[in-house]
TIFIDO-91064 format. One record per residue (C-alpha): residue number from 1; residue in three letters; z, y, x. Coordinates in nm, 4 decimals, padded with zeros to 6 digits. Layout:
REM TIFIDO-91064
+-----+--------+----------+----------+----------+
! num ! residu !        Z !        Y !        X !
+-----+--------+----------+----------+----------+
! NUM !    ALA !        Z !        Y !        X !
...
+-----+--------+----------+----------+----------+
REM end
This chain:
REM TIFIDO-91064
+-----+--------+----------+----------+----------+
! num ! residu !        Z !        Y !        X !
+-----+--------+----------+----------+----------+
!   1 !    UNK !  01.6489 !  08.0108 ! -02.3526 !
!   2 !    UNK !  01.4059 !  07.8423 ! -02.5916 !
!   3 !    UNK !  01.2299 !  07.6738 ! -02.2981 !
!   4 !    UNK !  01.5594 !  07.5361 ! -02.1704 !
!   5 !    UNK !  01.6463 !  07.4012 ! -02.5171 !
!   6 !    UNK !  01.3026 !  07.2400 ! -02.5406 !
!   7 !    UNK !  01.3425 !  07.0733 ! -02.2010 !
!   8 !    UNK !  01.6922 !  06.9497 ! -02.2897 !
!   9 !    UNK !  01.5619 !  06.8101 ! -02.6188 !
!  10 !    UNK !  01.2768 !  06.6315 ! -02.4399 !
!  11 !    UNK !  01.5168 !  06.4898 ! -02.1794 !
!  12 !    UNK !  01.7526 !  06.3643 ! -02.4528 !
!  13 !    UNK !  01.4647 !  06.2072 ! -02.6470 !
!  14 !    UNK !  01.3283 !  06.0430 ! -02.3312 !
!  15 !    UNK !  01.6723 !  05.9024 ! -02.2557 !
!  16 !    UNK !  01.7084 !  05.7639 ! -02.6076 !
!  17 !    UNK !  01.3618 !  05.6097 ! -02.6018 !
!  18 !    UNK !  01.4049 !  05.4433 ! -02.2627 !
!  19 !    UNK !  01.7576 !  05.3133 ! -02.3226 !
!  20 !    UNK !  01.7325 !  05.2040 ! -02.6850 !
!  21 !    UNK !  01.3689 !  05.0884 ! -02.6776 !
!  22 !    UNK !  01.4402 !  04.7654 ! -02.4863 !
!  23 !    UNK !  01.7522 !  04.6972 ! -02.6955 !
!  24 !    UNK !  01.5819 !  04.7276 ! -03.0348 !
!  25 !    UNK !  01.2167 !  04.6191 ! -03.0315 !
!  26 !    UNK !  01.0960 !  04.8190 ! -03.3368 !
!  27 !    UNK !  01.2032 !  05.1422 ! -03.1653 !
!  28 !    UNK !  00.9380 !  05.0690 ! -02.9031 !
!  29 !    UNK !  00.6689 !  05.1193 ! -03.1685 !
!  30 !    UNK !  00.7616 !  05.4859 ! -03.2140 !
!  31 !    UNK !  00.6619 !  05.7469 ! -02.9613 !
!  32 !    UNK !  00.9718 !  05.9636 ! -02.9865 !
!  33 !    UNK !  00.8587 !  06.1928 ! -02.7057 !
!  34 !    UNK !  00.5334 !  06.2627 ! -02.8844 !
!  35 !    UNK !  00.7212 !  06.3353 ! -03.2090 !
!  36 !    UNK !  00.9380 !  06.5898 ! -03.0280 !
!  37 !    UNK !  00.6443 !  06.7358 ! -02.8340 !
!  38 !    UNK !  00.4262 !  06.7812 ! -03.1438 !
!  39 !    UNK !  00.7184 !  06.9250 ! -03.3416 !
!  40 !    UNK !  00.7865 !  07.1773 ! -03.0658 !
!  41 !    UNK !  00.4144 !  07.2492 ! -03.0131 !
!  42 !    UNK !  00.3745 !  07.3435 ! -03.3788 !
!  43 !    UNK !  00.6462 !  07.6039 ! -03.3349 !
!  44 !    UNK !  00.5301 !  07.7572 ! -03.0068 !
!  45 !    UNK !  00.2416 !  07.9508 ! -02.8562 !
!  46 !    UNK ! -00.0557 !  07.7689 ! -02.7038 !
!  47 !    UNK !  00.0595 !  07.7970 ! -02.3402 !
!  48 !    UNK !  00.4100 !  07.6872 ! -02.4411 !
!  49 !    UNK !  00.2640 !  07.3825 ! -02.6148 !
!  50 !    UNK !  00.0768 !  07.2901 ! -02.2978 !
!  51 !    UNK !  00.3971 !  07.3151 ! -02.0938 !
!  52 !    UNK !  00.5872 !  07.1083 ! -02.3517 !
!  53 !    UNK !  00.3167 !  06.8408 ! -02.3467 !
!  54 !    UNK !  00.3125 !  06.8355 ! -01.9680 !
!  55 !    UNK !  00.6901 !  06.8076 ! -01.9449 !
!  56 !    UNK !  00.7027 !  06.5303 ! -02.2071 !
!  57 !    UNK !  00.4209 !  06.3407 ! -02.0381 !
!  58 !    UNK !  00.5709 !  06.3699 ! -01.6902 !
!  59 !    UNK !  00.9068 !  06.2526 ! -01.8268 !
!  60 !    UNK !  00.7369 !  05.9515 ! -01.9826 !
!  61 !    UNK !  00.5364 !  05.8809 ! -01.6664 !
!  62 !    UNK !  00.8451 !  05.9048 ! -01.4495 !
!  63 !    UNK !  01.0529 !  05.6776 ! -01.6696 !
!  64 !    UNK !  00.7808 !  05.4207 ! -01.7447 !
!  65 !    UNK !  00.6797 !  05.3622 ! -01.3851 !
!  66 !    UNK !  00.3074 !  05.3851 ! -01.4574 !
!  67 !    UNK !  00.0424 !  05.6072 ! -01.3085 !
!  68 !    UNK !  00.1957 !  05.9516 ! -01.2650 !
!  69 !    UNK !  00.0061 !  06.2012 ! -01.4764 !
!  70 !    UNK ! -00.1642 !  05.9642 ! -01.7192 !
!  71 !    UNK !  00.0716 !  06.0301 ! -02.0120 !
!  72 !    UNK !  00.1060 !  06.3923 ! -01.9028 !
!  73 !    UNK ! -00.2691 !  06.4467 ! -01.9336 !
!  74 !    UNK ! -00.2808 !  06.2788 ! -02.2743 !
!  75 !    UNK !  00.0200 !  06.4692 ! -02.4090 !
!  76 !    UNK ! -00.1146 !  06.8035 ! -02.2801 !
!  77 !    UNK ! -00.4463 !  06.7351 ! -02.4545 !
!  78 !    UNK ! -00.2701 !  06.6393 ! -02.7780 !
!  79 !    UNK ! -00.0124 !  06.9204 ! -02.7835 !
!  80 !    UNK ! -00.2788 !  07.1772 ! -02.6948 !
!  81 !    UNK ! -00.4935 !  07.0541 ! -02.9831 !
!  82 !    UNK ! -00.1950 !  07.0554 ! -03.2178 !
!  83 !    UNK ! -00.1026 !  07.4107 ! -03.1156 !
!  84 !    UNK ! -00.4597 !  07.5281 ! -03.1737 !
!  85 !    UNK ! -00.4648 !  07.3541 ! -03.5116 !
!  86 !    UNK ! -00.1217 !  07.4947 ! -03.5940 !
!  87 !    UNK ! -00.2490 !  07.8456 ! -03.5197 !
!  88 !    UNK ! -00.5394 !  07.7979 ! -03.7599 !
!  89 !    UNK ! -00.3418 !  07.6191 ! -04.0323 !
!  90 !    UNK !  00.0174 !  07.6556 ! -04.1416 !
!  91 !    UNK !  00.1771 !  07.3135 ! -04.1014 !
!  92 !    UNK !  00.5347 !  07.3406 ! -04.2232 !
!  93 !    UNK !  00.5597 !  07.0647 ! -04.4836 !
!  94 !    UNK !  00.7301 !  06.7454 ! -04.3700 !
!  95 !    UNK !  00.4497 !  06.5224 ! -04.4986 !
!  96 !    UNK !  00.1773 !  06.7296 ! -04.3302 !
!  97 !    UNK !  00.3694 !  06.7363 ! -04.0032 !
!  98 !    UNK !  00.4279 !  06.3610 ! -04.0204 !
!  99 !    UNK !  00.0595 !  06.2911 ! -04.0797 !
! 100 !    UNK ! -00.0321 !  06.5226 ! -03.7931 !
! 101 !    UNK !  00.2129 !  06.3367 ! -03.5688 !
! 102 !    UNK !  00.0574 !  06.0040 ! -03.6723 !
! 103 !    UNK ! -00.2916 !  06.1305 ! -03.5893 !
! 104 !    UNK ! -00.1647 !  06.2727 ! -03.2596 !
! 105 !    UNK ! -00.0141 !  05.9331 ! -03.1745 !
! 106 !    UNK ! -00.3474 !  05.7599 ! -03.2336 !
! 107 !    UNK ! -00.5317 !  06.0156 ! -03.0190 !
! 108 !    UNK ! -00.2725 !  06.0033 ! -02.7396 !
! 109 !    UNK ! -00.2648 !  05.6218 ! -02.7349 !
! 110 !    UNK ! -00.6449 !  05.6120 ! -02.7253 !
! 111 !    UNK ! -00.6570 !  05.8578 ! -02.4336 !
! 112 !    UNK ! -00.3962 !  05.6597 ! -02.2389 !
! 113 !    UNK ! -00.5783 !  05.3306 ! -02.3065 !
! 114 !    UNK ! -00.9123 !  05.4773 ! -02.1963 !
! 115 !    UNK ! -00.7571 !  05.6289 ! -01.8831 !
! 116 !    UNK ! -00.5947 !  05.2955 ! -01.7970 !
! 117 !    UNK ! -00.9277 !  05.1168 ! -01.8393 !
! 118 !    UNK ! -01.1028 !  05.3825 ! -01.6285 !
! 119 !    UNK ! -00.8453 !  05.3389 ! -01.3513 !
! 120 !    UNK ! -00.8855 !  04.9610 ! -01.3642 !
! 121 !    UNK ! -00.5335 !  04.8938 ! -01.4880 !
! 122 !    UNK ! -00.5069 !  04.5921 ! -01.7173 !
! 123 !    UNK ! -00.4266 !  04.6774 ! -02.0765 !
! 124 !    UNK ! -00.4086 !  04.4538 ! -02.3806 !
! 125 !    UNK ! -00.3899 !  04.7335 ! -02.6383 !
! 126 !    UNK ! -00.6174 !  04.6820 ! -02.9381 !
! 127 !    UNK ! -00.7435 !  04.9282 ! -03.1971 !
! 128 !    UNK ! -00.5256 !  04.7774 ! -03.4755 !
! 129 !    UNK ! -00.2198 !  04.8102 ! -03.2475 !
! 130 !    UNK ! -00.3006 !  05.1782 ! -03.1849 !
! 131 !    UNK ! -00.3443 !  05.2415 ! -03.5575 !
! 132 !    UNK ! -00.0218 !  05.0556 ! -03.6379 !
! 133 !    UNK !  00.1642 !  05.2647 ! -03.3818 !
! 134 !    UNK !  00.0234 !  05.5821 ! -03.5390 !
! 135 !    UNK !  00.1309 !  05.4784 ! -03.8888 !
! 136 !    UNK !  00.4750 !  05.3663 ! -03.7699 !
! 137 !    UNK !  00.5309 !  05.6891 ! -03.5787 !
! 138 !    UNK !  00.4174 !  05.9005 ! -03.8754 !
! 139 !    UNK !  00.6506 !  05.7170 ! -04.1158 !
! 140 !    UNK !  00.9417 !  05.7415 ! -03.8729 !
! 141 !    UNK !  00.8796 !  06.1141 ! -03.8208 !
! 142 !    UNK !  00.8641 !  06.1804 ! -04.1962 !
! 143 !    UNK !  01.1845 !  05.9854 ! -04.2554 !
! 144 !    UNK !  01.3610 !  06.1586 ! -03.9667 !
! 145 !    UNK !  01.2593 !  06.5098 ! -04.0732 !
! 146 !    UNK !  01.3588 !  06.4477 ! -04.4364 !
! 147 !    UNK !  01.6975 !  06.3159 ! -04.3219 !
! 148 !    UNK !  01.7394 !  06.6084 ! -04.0792 !
! 149 !    UNK !  01.6595 !  06.8644 ! -04.3497 !
! 150 !    UNK !  01.9108 !  06.6985 ! -04.5848 !
! 151 !    UNK !  02.1746 !  06.7030 ! -04.3109 !
! 152 !    UNK !  02.1104 !  07.0711 ! -04.2408 !
! 153 !    UNK !  02.1376 !  07.1579 ! -04.6120 !
! 154 !    UNK !  02.4691 !  06.9746 ! -04.6432 !
! 155 !    UNK !  02.5952 !  07.1357 ! -04.3259 !
! 156 !    UNK !  02.5103 !  07.4826 ! -04.4577 !
! 157 !    UNK !  02.6833 !  07.4086 ! -04.7902 !
! 158 !    UNK !  02.9890 !  07.2790 ! -04.6053 !
! 159 !    UNK !  02.9976 !  07.5844 ! -04.3769 !
! 160 !    UNK !  02.9724 !  07.8108 ! -04.6818 !
! 161 !    UNK !  03.2901 !  07.6580 ! -04.8249 !
! 162 !    UNK !  03.4952 !  07.7240 ! -04.5133 !
! 163 !    UNK !  03.7010 !  08.0427 ! -04.5065 !
! 164 !    UNK !  03.5561 !  08.3040 ! -04.2779 !
! 165 !    UNK !  03.7635 !  08.4439 ! -03.9948 !
! 166 !    UNK !  03.5932 !  08.7825 ! -04.0169 !
! 167 !    UNK !  03.6836 !  08.8685 ! -04.3797 !
+-----+--------+----------+----------+----------+
REM end
């Protein structure tokens, strides 16, 4: 059941990124699939993190129209590393998770750029652009997780005020 929820979340995030990215240019700077994949990888076992990274990467490859497997390889490498790091360290704070997502974005973008260069595909990605994408993704992830935690707290308070049907 958890795997199905993870796949549905990744599919929803991929849909949002591909439909809203062209409509609002700043949204293209954030790697929403990587945010979701790293968030899920931190909360799963190592083999589950590899499957999450592979699914997220194949979704991105399929929707971007690039070389099939390039983003999948990069996301598997990143989510596997994050899962191994998450097993050694406890990363539950929003700031720590956001910084880890920013670093993962830089690593994933570097892997994809190097793979594209190795395959002879033209790329105009520079090191400052990769770093800017990492910082932007980290800040977006931190803001999103803080807002999500606040929403969940308000939801729980609101649910606590409702009369229970089982009393």
